[in-house]
N, C-alpha and C positions, 0 to 999 in steps of 0.2 A: 849784409854782405860785406864782405873784403875790399877797398880800394887801396893798392902801393899801402898795404900792412893797419890799416884801421878800418875800423867794421863802421860800419856805416847803415842806417836806413834813412830812407827819401823823404822822411820830413820829421822836424825834431820842433820840440817847445824849447827856445830861450830860455834862461832864469829872469831876460828882461819883458818877459810874455809878449815875444813875438816870435815868429814862426820860421824855422829854415827850410830851404830846400833846395834840390837840385835841381840846377837848370837844363830841362834837359833837350831844350832847343840846342845846343852848343855839341852833344855832343855824337860823335864819339871824340871827336876832334880837341874839344873843349870840354876842362872837368870844374865847374864855377860852382855856388851858392848863393842863393838870393834870401831875405832877409822881406819876408811879409809882415805889414803892420797893422793894415786894416782887413774889412773887410770886402772892399772893394778890391786891392790889391791880391784878395784869395781869388775871388769871380774872372780878374784878368788874367791870374797862372792856369787856372782852368781854361778856360775859353784861348789861350793866345798858345796852350800846350807846354806851356813852361813843367808843369803837372801831368801825366796822362795815364790811362789807364783804370780801370773801374774801381776797384779798390782805394788806390789813392785821390781818385777826386772825390770818395764820400769823404778821404781825413780829408783834404782840403777844406772841402763844404765845411765840416765837424768845426775845424778851427776859424773856419770864418764867421760861425755863430757865436762864439768865443768874441770875435772883434765887436760883434755889431753888441752884443751885449756888454762889452763894457762901455759901448758908447750912451747905449740907451737897454735897460731891462724890463723894460714894459711890452706890453703883446702886442703893441701895434708895429712895435720894433721888431720883436720877433715874427712876425707874420711878415713883415715887408723882408727881411733878412732872408729868410726859407724861400720865397717866391723869386728872389732875384739870384740867388745862387743855384736855386733848381732850374731856372731857365738857359744856364749856361750850356749844356750841354746837356743833348735830349734825349740817348739810345742806352745810356748806364744806367741802369737799375742802380748800382749802388750810392749813385748821388742823392737818388731818393730817401731810401735805405736810411742811410746814414744823417740825413738831414732828420727823418722821421724819428730815430731816436733820441734826437739832441732833443728834436721837442717836445719829446715823450717825458725826458729825465728834467726837462727844465717846466714846462707850461703850467704844472701843480705846483710849484713853488710862488713862493711873494717876490717881486721882483729885488728885492736886497740880498737873495741869497742865491739867484739864480746863476750869476758869473762863477760862483765857485765852483759851483755844481758844474757847469758848461764844460769850464775845465778838466775836469775830473772825467768826465763821461768822454772829453775827446781824448784823452787820453786811453783810458779804458778800449775805446772802439780800434787806436792805431796798434797798442797791445794784442787784440782779439783779433786784428786783423794777420800779426807776426804768427802766433800760435795757429790759428786756422790753415796758412799756407803751408806750415811743418806738417801739420798732420794731411794736407792734401798729399806733400810732397813724400811721406812714408806710405800711403798707401797705393800712390802710381809707383813707386818704388818693385811694391809687388810682383806688379802689375810686369814691370819694366824685366823681373828675374824670371819669369815663367817663362816669358817669349824668348828671351836670353836661352833658358834652358834649353831649348827645343830646338837651337841649332848647332852644329858640330861644334865641338871642342874646338877654342879658338879661334872659334867667331866672334867677332864684333857684333856693337846692335845699333841699328842703323836708323835714325830717329829724324823725323821732319816736321819742322816746324812753321808756325806763319804768324808775321806780327810778332809785339812783344809781348810776353803774359811771365815776364819773369821780376823780381825785385824793384826794379824801376817803374812797374804797371801797380805795384803794391807798396806796401810802407816797407817788407824785406821778404826774403824768401822767392816772394810769385807763386803763380799756380800753377800752368803746363809747363816752365820751367825748374820749378823745386824739387820734383822727383828726378830731374837729369843731373840738379846738385847733389843732389843724394844720393845717384846710380855711378857718380863720378868720383865722390867722396869714400864710395864702400868699395869702390878698384872695382868696379863693372869695366868692361872694354867697352865704349861707348863712343858716336860718332855723329853729330846733328847735323844734319842740313839747313841751313837756316834762308828760308825764304824773305829775298830782299824788302818784297812788302812794299811795293808801290802804292800812292804816289807818299807817302813820308820817309819810305824806306826807312822805315821802325824795325825790321827785322835784321837789314844790312850794318845800320847806326848806332841797335841799343840792344839787339840779343847777341849779335855777333860781339861786340864791346862785353856785355856780360858774360860769356864764354870763357872773350881770352881773358877776361881778370881773373876767373875761377881755375884757366888750367884745361877747359873742355876739349877736348879734337872736335873743330865744327868747319865746315867748308858753306861760303853765301854764295846762292846760287839767283838767277834770274824767278819770279815767280812762276812762267811758262815753263819751267823744266821739272817740278816736281813729276807728271804724269809718265815723263820719261824716263825719270830714276825708277817711281813703281814699275815700271813698265818689264825691266830690264834687272827688275828683283832688289835694287838698293835700300830698299827700305823699308822696312820691319815694323813699324808702328809712327802715322803720324800724333801729334799731341798738340792740341790749341789751348786758349784761355776765351772767353766770353765776359760779354758786356752785356747780356741778357740773357735767363733759359725761361722758356713758359713750361706752365705747370703739365706740359705734355712732353717736355725735354725739346723743343725745339729751340736752338741756341743762335744767339746773335752777334757774331764777331769780326773783326776787320774783314773790308772788303776782298775777297778771293778765297775766304773759307770754302765755302760752298763749293769750287772747283774744284779745291785739295779732296774733300768728301767725295766725290763723284768718282776722282779717279783711283781714291782709296777703294773703292765701294769694289767698282771695276775693274783692280786688280788684287782685289782680296786680301788689302792691306788694313790692321785694326787702325777705327780712327778714334781715339778718344777728344774728352772736352773735359779740361779742367776748371772748377767752379769752386767758389764757398761759397756758403748760402743763400750769403746775401744780394748776389747773383740772381738768383730765383723769384722772378715776378709768378707769384701766383694765382694775380686776378689775371694771366693772359694766357690763353690755351691754342692761339691760331698765329702761330709767327709770323708770317708772311702776311697776313690782315693786320696787325695790332701791334706789333712791333713798330715805334718810329725809325726812321731812316735820319741819320743825319747828314745833309749833303752839306761839305764847305766850302771855304776858295777855293775857284778855279786856278787859281795861283799856286797852287800845289801839284797841280799836274802840268802847267803848264812852265814851271820853271822848277829847276832844281838846287838843291844848296851843297856844295862840299867844300874839301880842301886844294887849290890849287899847286901847282908845283913848287912855289916859294912858299906853300903855308900857310899862305893867306885864305882866310873862307870868303867865298864869294857866293854869289845866287846868279845861276844863267836861264837864258828862256829855250827851251827844247820844241818848243812851235811853232807854225808861222805867224807872221803877225798876223792877225784878225779872227786866228781860227779858234771857234768859241770850245769850249769843254765843260765838262760834266765830272762832279768831285760824289761821288757817294760813297759814302766812309764805313757802312756796315752791310753786310748781307746778312742771310737769314739760310741755316744749314737745315732740313726738317730733319725731325728723332730719327726715322728709319734711317740715315746716313751714317748715324751716330752708334757707335760699336758698346758704348757704357761713356757714364758722369763719372767723373773724381772728382770727389768731395770730401770734405773733412771727417763727414759721418763715414765713411767710405766709400764701395765703388758700386754703382746701381743702375740697370738697362735705362736709356732714354726714352722713358716712360712715364705716364702716368703714375701705372701703380707701382713700378722701381720708385721713383722719388717720394710718393705717399709712404710707401713701406720703410724707406729708409729716414722719412724726416717725421712718420709719427702722423703725416696728416692724415 
């Protein structure tokens, strides 16, 4: 996507075989890039959320395998790198998917040929991610046009999002934001309600920043405003991403997604989930019982980071000293609450039969 007139991806290979990434911890107030030199730096970037979003986590892990093979192309080193990278974030299935892709690409090659193939495959995965997300955008745009066509002439299409599923969460385009960008570019009159998405405020900080950069009309709202907006007819559709989707269509996304789906169902608002097929975990069937839910640092709940009046970035505590906190990163929305899944292959019901028909399984 574009930032200040320059085309960017979220991750790229440098001529000296290092990796460049955007430091998302500083957004929206500062735009800075970092250079990753080792597998350990890739691991830490994933863990501390310098990079985040299921597809981008996978891409970063793929390059981490390249660094590991540069140091030691042997089987034991490959297995150790896989294990280390896989343990960084437990919920997003794209991480394991990307590592499996890298392992399959190099494991049958002699050690001396593994590094070159690893770099090639990691680059392919990034390019494929861009193409997949662009396809998601095209399929989502069709739905947007259909919904807008049912409204009175001159109306705008009001869309509610949760968390960040834009280009910052992927290599480019994004999942849930991809059709939003395309709708805006196509001249559709759209407006986006942006959930702040506590505790890390990835909606208020990242989604709002992306939409502003692209010129998309939007308004940031507190997480608890979504139901009120739907009750008053101010939301035409909800669209979110997902970090893991079961074979039956349950979706696991940023904490608070389930509540938006409940409000959408109660108010007759379509609730769409946009996802690449790499986010489908075909081995799981019961999202509530089987998807591991990441618990992150309680400091994300007890403290907030932002910009002060003089432009300084600062962190403040918002809870009483000694008050305990918990920080579940994700929740599971049952398939019955999802209107449809938007994938690179097209749109399907959130069901086992819908997914199997679309993906030929």
